C-alpha positions in Angstrom: 95.7 90.5 181.1 98.3 92.0 178.9 99.8 90.6 175.8 102.8 90.8 173.5 101.9 92.5 169.8 104.3 90.2 167.6 104.0 92.8 165.1 104.9 96.1 167.3 107.0 94.1 170.2 104.3 96.6 173.0 102.9 95.1 175.4 98.8 95.8 176.2 95.9 95.1 176.9 93.4 92.2 176.2 91.1 95.0 174.4 93.6 96.2 172.8 93.8 92.8 170.1 90.8 91.6 168.0 89.4 88.7 168.8 88.1 86.0 166.6 85.9 83.2 167.3 86.2 79.5 166.3 84.2 76.2 167.4 82.6 78.1 170.2 86.4 79.4 172.0 87.8 83.0 171.3 91.3 84.4 170.7 93.1 87.0 171.0 95.4 87.5 167.9 99.2 88.1 167.7 99.0 92.0 166.8 97.1 94.9 168.4 94.5 96.5 166.4 96.9 99.5 166.4 99.3 97.4 163.8 96.5 95.2 162.0 95.0 98.8 160.6 98.6 100.4 159.5 98.9 96.2 157.9 96.1 96.2 156.6 95.9 99.6 155.0 99.6 98.4 153.6 97.8 95.7 151.4 94.6 97.9 150.6 97.3 100.3 148.5 100.5 98.2 148.0 100.0 94.2 147.6 96.0 95.0 146.2 97.7 94.5 142.4 100.5 91.5 142.9 97.3 89.7 145.0 95.1 90.7 142.4 97.6 89.9 139.9 98.6 86.3 141.2 95.0 85.4 141.8 93.8 85.8 138.2 96.9 84.8 136.8 96.5 80.8 138.6 92.5 81.3 137.2 92.9 81.8 133.5 95.8 78.8 133.9 93.3 76.6 135.9 89.7 77.3 134.3 88.9 73.9 133.8 90.3 73.0 136.7 88.8 75.8 139.1 85.6 76.0 136.8 84.9 72.6 137.9 85.7 72.3 141.7 83.1 75.4 141.7 80.5 73.2 140.2 81.5 70.2 142.1 81.1 72.1 145.3 77.6 74.1 143.8 76.7 70.3 143.6 77.4 69.4 147.3 75.8 72.2 148.9 72.3 71.9 147.1 71.8 68.6 147.0 72.9 68.5 151.5 70.0 70.7 150.9 67.8 68.5 149.0 68.4 65.5 151.9 67.9 67.9 154.8 64.8 69.0 153.6 63.6 66.0 151.4 64.2 63.1 152.9 67.2 60.6 151.8 67.2 60.1 148.6 65.1 63.7 148.6 61.5 63.6 146.6 58.9 66.1 145.5 56.5 67.0 149.1 53.6 67.0 146.4 53.7 64.0 143.8 56.7 62.3 144.9 58.9 63.1 141.9 62.4 61.7 143.1 65.1 62.7 140.0 67.0 65.3 141.1 67.1 67.4 138.1 64.2 69.0 138.8 63.5 69.6 142.5 63.7 72.7 144.2 62.8 74.5 147.0 60.3 76.1 148.2 58.4 79.1 150.1 55.6 76.7 152.5 54.2 79.7 153.1 55.3 81.3 150.4 56.7 83.8 151.2 59.7 83.8 149.7 59.5 87.4 147.9 59.2 89.4 151.7 62.2 87.5 152.6 64.0 87.9 149.4 62.9 91.9 150.5 64.7 90.9 154.1 67.7 89.9 151.8 68.0 86.3 152.2 69.2 84.8 147.9 67.0 84.8 145.7 67.2 81.0 144.0 70.2 78.3 143.3 73.9 78.3 145.4 73.1 81.3 146.9 70.0 80.2 148.8 71.2 76.8 149.1 74.7 78.5 151.4 72.2 80.3 153.2 70.4 77.6 154.2 73.0 75.8 155.3 74.0 77.9 157.2 71.6 78.8 158.9 71.1 75.0 159.8 68.2 74.6 157.1 65.4 76.8 159.3 62.0 75.7 158.7 59.6 77.3 156.6 61.2 75.2 152.7 59.8 72.0 151.5 61.1 70.7 148.5 58.7 70.5 145.2 59.7 69.7 141.6 60.0 72.3 139.4 55.9 71.4 137.8 54.1 71.8 141.6 56.4 74.5 142.1 55.5 75.9 139.3 52.0 75.3 138.9 51.5 76.4 143.0 53.1 80.1 142.4 50.4 81.3 139.3 47.5 78.7 140.8 47.4 78.5 144.2 47.8 74.9 144.1 49.5 72.4 142.9 46.8 70.3 140.5 48.2 67.4 142.3 46.2 68.2 145.7 43.3 69.4 143.6 42.3 66.2 142.4 42.8 64.5 145.6 
């Protein structure tokens, strides 16, 4: 099969067009790989300052709005992760603490350092986004910060010892 490039106007084979995947379907771009490379080089050399300058101006002029939007997005991703592992409403798997500000993600098998060496984000929104993107894989649980720290320092939470 062949397709016409919208930039150069030439008809070329489909393997000369880049593809993108959306919702389990593969689509060919409207311009060939050669035109795409040329377009990218132009963008990288000339337009970078114009685009970055515009972006920086917008961020500076809308600082509070931008800050608030990012905060809401972080909270939404964090809450989604906490509910995926800790139920709705989320609670600590050890002591049952349910105050959302006290809760965090814990590696069940204490293999967090090994996973970080293999590219897993350390903590915070990066970890929450990773877990969401990977459909909340097993090996994680929700603990309150007290239980998580005790587990890290002593190998076992005092709540488990008293039981």
